Steps between C-alpha positions, in 0.01 A plus 500: 500500500637841401565757771444870426592779741343845478579800716396859553538764769157415638180320417455647150639209303241271652315601183752279316461194722174367358607529134838342580339207683254440217765529229769281659298267726813497713633633829489877546708673766388854582730741683368833628808709573313751712825629646559654157155655450448709294728425208370812327655733758848343501809644332612266222810390694291385798242344270774300327624378839152400615425309180838324502448401864155351429623308197795359694278405795260314274776324306680385814188405693284338233701439179206604282477411132401860426478826692251778428598853598137577567515878472514737205729745684812279533421327171537842334768660719722198572488310169833331569317284758299337221595237248507126462264352756442832677194670353374855553163671465486783248213732406289345220485827307452342158204297626343814646558692177328225302203510740462878473246654263623854567869409451569654841616276785650528848773313683414490871826454688692595813651846518856395419392278211264762354775762495773272371680502170469121505121522477524764226722264298268207563201704381682596179586135434146380570336764278746490210303523178180594685323834530434523872524757778631352826465674838729383781308545825628476857256262669700465824199607707298211357785254560506606865124448530552139396803435721310629803186303393291817527312402185334228709399719794474857368346465156344848469838661577667269250254598227575863579876434476454328163306799370755746638790310338350411164200710401688819408762351265258241362243764404753751365664241276193286414668191647296184460762230578760471775766256612497382860875552529534431864409144588309643797248666269315192365368455855318832446344390172139474626516856637680627191234353273219638714656847510608514135283252309598634157871417553664166413755409770772266372664258745831333398455202734378246244783585257759469778358166612503369142863604461597323823313186390706497180814498716403241762227301325160400636463224759207262542452513874313760703698822551620602844582832665736601781510859625784678680559851629814685603303700757178459701387161365196503731384825344532357149312191612216723622509696172471177302197399703337838430573451130322165504831314454554344844848354523773448757793742473851422624782740582800504270 
Protein backbone atom coordinates (compact mmCIF):
# COMPACT_ATOMS: atom_id res chain seq x y z
CA UNK A 1 0.00 0.00 0.00
CA UNK A 2 1.37 3.41 -0.99
CA UNK A 3 2.02 5.98 1.72
CA UNK A 4 1.46 9.68 0.98
CA UNK A 5 2.38 12.47 3.39
CA UNK A 6 0.81 15.92 3.17
CA UNK A 7 1.60 18.92 5.33
CA UNK A 8 0.56 22.51 5.86
CA UNK A 9 0.94 25.15 8.55
CA UNK A 10 -2.49 24.30 9.93
CA UNK A 11 -5.69 22.50 9.10
CA UNK A 12 -6.14 23.97 5.60
CA UNK A 13 -4.75 21.06 3.63
CA UNK A 14 -7.34 18.77 5.15
CA UNK A 15 -9.19 19.78 1.98
CA UNK A 16 -6.67 17.57 0.14
CA UNK A 17 -7.06 14.51 2.36
CA UNK A 18 -10.32 13.18 0.94
CA UNK A 19 -9.25 13.47 -2.72
CA UNK A 20 -5.87 11.89 -1.92
CA UNK A 21 -7.48 8.96 -0.09
CA UNK A 22 -9.94 8.36 -2.92
CA UNK A 23 -7.29 8.65 -5.63
CA UNK A 24 -4.60 6.46 -4.04
CA UNK A 25 -6.62 4.13 -1.78
CA UNK A 26 -3.49 4.10 0.35
CA UNK A 27 -2.16 5.43 3.64
CA UNK A 28 -2.27 9.20 4.10
CA UNK A 29 -0.19 10.93 6.76
CA UNK A 30 -1.31 14.47 7.58
CA UNK A 31 0.99 16.88 9.41
CA UNK A 32 -0.33 20.21 10.69
CA UNK A 33 2.75 22.30 11.42
CA UNK A 34 0.88 24.81 13.54
CA UNK A 35 4.13 26.10 15.00
CA UNK A 36 4.72 27.64 11.57
CA UNK A 37 1.27 29.19 11.07
CA UNK A 38 0.75 31.28 9.01
CA UNK A 39 3.03 30.53 6.09
CA UNK A 40 1.73 33.65 4.36
CA UNK A 41 3.28 35.98 6.94
CA UNK A 42 6.76 34.41 6.95
CA UNK A 43 9.85 35.85 5.27
CA UNK A 44 10.97 33.51 2.49
CA UNK A 45 14.07 32.41 4.43
CA UNK A 46 11.98 31.26 7.41
CA UNK A 47 9.40 29.70 5.11
CA UNK A 48 12.14 27.70 3.38
CA UNK A 49 13.38 26.48 6.77
CA UNK A 50 9.90 25.48 7.92
CA UNK A 51 9.15 23.57 4.72
CA UNK A 52 12.53 21.81 4.74
CA UNK A 53 12.01 20.82 8.38
CA UNK A 54 8.56 19.33 7.67
CA UNK A 55 9.79 17.41 4.64
CA UNK A 56 12.74 16.00 6.58
CA UNK A 57 10.52 15.05 9.53
CA UNK A 58 8.12 13.19 7.27
CA UNK A 59 10.88 11.43 5.33
CA UNK A 60 12.68 10.28 8.47
CA UNK A 61 9.56 9.33 10.40
CA UNK A 62 7.40 7.71 7.73
CA UNK A 63 9.41 7.10 4.52
CA UNK A 64 6.47 8.14 2.34
CA UNK A 65 6.24 7.25 -1.34
CA UNK A 66 5.25 10.85 -2.08
CA UNK A 67 5.03 14.11 -0.16
CA UNK A 68 2.54 16.89 -0.88
CA UNK A 69 3.52 20.42 0.10
CA UNK A 70 -0.11 21.19 0.77
CA UNK A 71 0.04 24.97 0.49
CA UNK A 72 0.18 27.34 -2.46
CA UNK A 73 2.47 29.79 -0.62
CA UNK A 74 5.59 27.58 -0.29
CA UNK A 75 4.80 25.85 -3.58
CA UNK A 76 5.17 29.27 -5.24
CA UNK A 77 7.85 30.87 -3.05
CA UNK A 78 10.07 27.85 -2.33
CA UNK A 79 9.95 25.95 -5.64
CA UNK A 80 13.28 24.26 -4.95
CA UNK A 81 11.45 22.10 -2.37
CA UNK A 82 9.44 20.47 -5.16
CA UNK A 83 10.39 17.84 -7.68
CA UNK A 84 10.46 14.10 -8.06
CA UNK A 85 8.10 12.62 -5.50
CA UNK A 86 7.52 15.94 -3.73
CA UNK A 87 4.46 17.64 -5.20
CA UNK A 88 3.20 21.19 -4.67
CA UNK A 89 -0.17 22.90 -5.02
CA UNK A 90 -0.31 25.73 -7.54
CA UNK A 91 -3.18 28.05 -8.48
CA UNK A 92 -5.29 26.50 -11.28
CA UNK A 93 -5.44 29.77 -13.21
CA UNK A 94 -5.92 28.19 -16.63
CA UNK A 95 -8.88 26.16 -15.37
CA UNK A 96 -10.45 29.30 -13.91
CA UNK A 97 -9.87 31.22 -17.14
CA UNK A 98 -11.59 28.47 -19.12
CA UNK A 99 -14.56 28.57 -16.72
CA UNK A 100 -14.94 32.35 -16.99
CA UNK A 101 -17.48 33.89 -19.36
CA UNK A 102 -16.25 37.43 -18.69
CA UNK A 103 -12.56 36.52 -19.18
CA UNK A 104 -11.87 38.06 -15.77
CA UNK A 105 -10.71 35.82 -12.92
CA UNK A 106 -9.21 36.10 -9.44
CA UNK A 107 -6.48 34.23 -7.61
CA UNK A 108 -7.34 34.13 -3.90
CA UNK A 109 -4.08 33.67 -2.02
CA UNK A 110 -2.16 34.62 1.11
CA UNK A 111 -0.65 38.08 1.29
CA UNK A 112 2.91 37.03 0.48
CA UNK A 113 1.83 34.81 -2.41
CA UNK A 114 -0.53 37.43 -3.87
CA UNK A 115 2.22 40.05 -3.92
CA UNK A 116 4.95 37.77 -5.21
CA UNK A 117 6.75 37.79 -8.51
CA UNK A 118 6.44 34.00 -8.46
CA UNK A 119 2.65 34.22 -8.69
CA UNK A 120 2.89 36.86 -11.43
CA UNK A 121 5.11 34.50 -13.45
CA UNK A 122 2.79 31.57 -12.82
CA UNK A 123 -0.20 33.61 -14.01
CA UNK A 124 1.62 34.57 -17.22
CA UNK A 125 2.48 30.92 -17.88
CA UNK A 126 -1.06 29.72 -17.18
CA UNK A 127 -2.70 32.36 -19.40
CA UNK A 128 -0.24 32.26 -22.30
CA UNK A 129 -2.21 32.49 -25.52
CA UNK A 130 -5.41 33.43 -23.67
CA UNK A 131 -7.18 36.77 -23.37
CA UNK A 132 -7.84 37.00 -19.65
CA UNK A 133 -7.60 39.57 -16.87
CA UNK A 134 -6.29 38.09 -13.61
CA UNK A 135 -6.64 39.83 -10.23
CA UNK A 136 -4.35 38.66 -7.42
CA UNK A 137 -6.27 39.11 -4.17
CA UNK A 138 -4.99 38.87 -0.60
CA UNK A 139 -7.43 36.49 1.09
CA UNK A 140 -5.43 36.14 4.33
CA UNK A 141 -8.44 37.21 6.40
CA UNK A 142 -10.46 34.32 4.97
CA UNK A 143 -7.61 31.86 5.57
CA UNK A 144 -7.55 32.92 9.22
CA UNK A 145 -11.31 32.40 9.52
CA UNK A 146 -10.79 28.79 8.48
CA UNK A 147 -7.76 28.14 10.69
CA UNK A 148 -9.66 29.43 13.72
CA UNK A 149 -12.80 27.46 12.65
CA UNK A 150 -14.89 30.63 12.92
CA UNK A 151 -16.77 29.65 9.77
CA UNK A 152 -18.43 26.93 11.86
CA UNK A 153 -19.44 29.12 14.80
CA UNK A 154 -19.70 32.69 13.48
CA UNK A 155 -21.24 32.34 10.04
CA UNK A 156 -22.80 35.82 9.73
CA UNK A 157 -19.42 37.43 10.50
CA UNK A 158 -17.75 35.12 8.00
CA UNK A 159 -20.21 36.10 5.27
CA UNK A 160 -19.46 39.73 6.06
CA UNK A 161 -15.70 39.07 5.82
CA UNK A 162 -16.16 37.35 2.45
CA UNK A 163 -18.10 40.34 1.15
CA UNK A 164 -15.55 42.80 2.53
CA UNK A 165 -12.65 40.90 0.91
CA UNK A 166 -14.15 40.01 -2.45
CA UNK A 167 -17.15 42.11 -3.44
CA UNK A 168 -15.27 45.30 -4.36
CA UNK A 169 -12.65 43.81 -6.71
CA UNK A 170 -15.07 41.22 -8.09
CA UNK A 171 -17.64 43.86 -9.05
CA UNK A 172 -15.11 46.37 -10.40
CA UNK A 173 -13.47 43.78 -12.64
CA UNK A 174 -16.54 41.64 -13.50
CA UNK A 175 -14.86 38.55 -12.03
CA UNK A 176 -16.90 35.39 -12.43
CA UNK A 177 -14.28 32.69 -11.65
CA UNK A 178 -11.68 32.40 -8.90
CA UNK A 179 -9.02 29.96 -7.78
CA UNK A 180 -9.05 28.78 -4.18
CA UNK A 181 -5.30 29.30 -3.89
CA UNK A 182 -4.96 28.61 -0.25
CA UNK A 183 -5.87 25.05 0.63
CA UNK A 184 -7.78 26.48 3.60
CA UNK A 185 -10.30 28.14 1.29
CA UNK A 186 -12.15 25.06 -0.06
CA UNK A 187 -13.47 24.61 3.49
CA UNK A 188 -15.29 27.93 2.95
CA UNK A 189 -16.85 26.83 -0.33
CA UNK A 190 -20.46 26.57 0.93
CA UNK A 191 -20.30 30.13 2.30
CA UNK A 192 -18.50 31.40 -0.79
CA UNK A 193 -21.16 29.93 -3.06
CA UNK A 194 -23.97 31.31 -0.92
CA UNK A 195 -22.41 34.78 -0.82
CA UNK A 196 -21.33 34.92 -4.47
CA UNK A 197 -23.50 32.44 -6.38
CA UNK A 198 -22.52 33.78 -9.81
CA UNK A 199 -18.81 32.95 -9.28
CA UNK A 200 -17.17 29.61 -10.15
CA UNK A 201 -14.62 28.70 -7.45
CA UNK A 202 -11.90 26.36 -8.73
CA UNK A 203 -10.26 23.94 -6.28
CA UNK A 204 -6.95 22.27 -7.30
CA UNK A 205 -7.40 19.29 -4.96
CA UNK A 206 -8.62 16.75 -7.52
CA UNK A 207 -5.79 17.60 -9.95
CA UNK A 208 -3.20 17.29 -7.17
CA UNK A 209 -4.62 13.95 -6.05
CA UNK A 210 -4.59 12.64 -9.63
CA UNK A 211 -0.96 13.68 -10.02
CA UNK A 212 0.01 11.91 -6.79
CA UNK A 213 -1.86 8.77 -7.89
CA UNK A 214 0.20 8.74 -11.09
CA UNK A 215 3.34 8.72 -8.93
CA UNK A 216 2.37 6.13 -6.31
CA UNK A 217 -0.36 4.14 -8.06
CA UNK A 218 -3.76 3.14 -6.70
CA UNK A 219 -4.13 0.38 -4.11
CA UNK A 220 -7.06 -2.00 -3.69
CA UNK A 221 -7.54 -1.87 0.05
CA UNK A 222 -9.41 0.73 2.08
CA UNK A 223 -7.43 3.95 2.59
CA UNK A 224 -6.23 4.97 6.03
CA UNK A 225 -5.41 8.29 7.68
CA UNK A 226 -3.05 9.30 10.49
CA UNK A 227 -2.95 12.89 11.74
CA UNK A 228 -0.11 14.67 13.54
CA UNK A 229 0.48 18.18 14.83
CA UNK A 230 3.62 20.03 15.86
CA UNK A 231 1.65 22.03 18.43
CA UNK A 232 -1.57 21.62 20.44
CA UNK A 233 -2.70 18.23 19.09
CA UNK A 234 -5.74 18.26 21.40
CA UNK A 235 -6.90 21.51 19.84
CA UNK A 236 -6.58 20.08 16.33
CA UNK A 237 -8.46 16.99 17.45
CA UNK A 238 -11.30 19.22 18.67
CA UNK A 239 -11.21 21.18 15.39
CA UNK A 240 -11.50 17.95 13.41
CA UNK A 241 -14.53 16.94 15.44
CA UNK A 242 -16.16 20.32 14.74
CA UNK A 243 -15.43 19.83 11.04
CA UNK A 244 -17.21 16.48 11.08
CA UNK A 245 -13.90 14.62 10.62
CA UNK A 246 -13.36 13.06 14.06
CA UNK A 247 -9.88 11.60 14.29
CA UNK A 248 -7.15 11.08 16.86
CA UNK A 249 -4.22 13.50 16.59
CA UNK A 250 -0.71 12.72 17.83
CA UNK A 251 2.11 15.12 18.65
CA UNK A 252 5.11 15.16 16.35
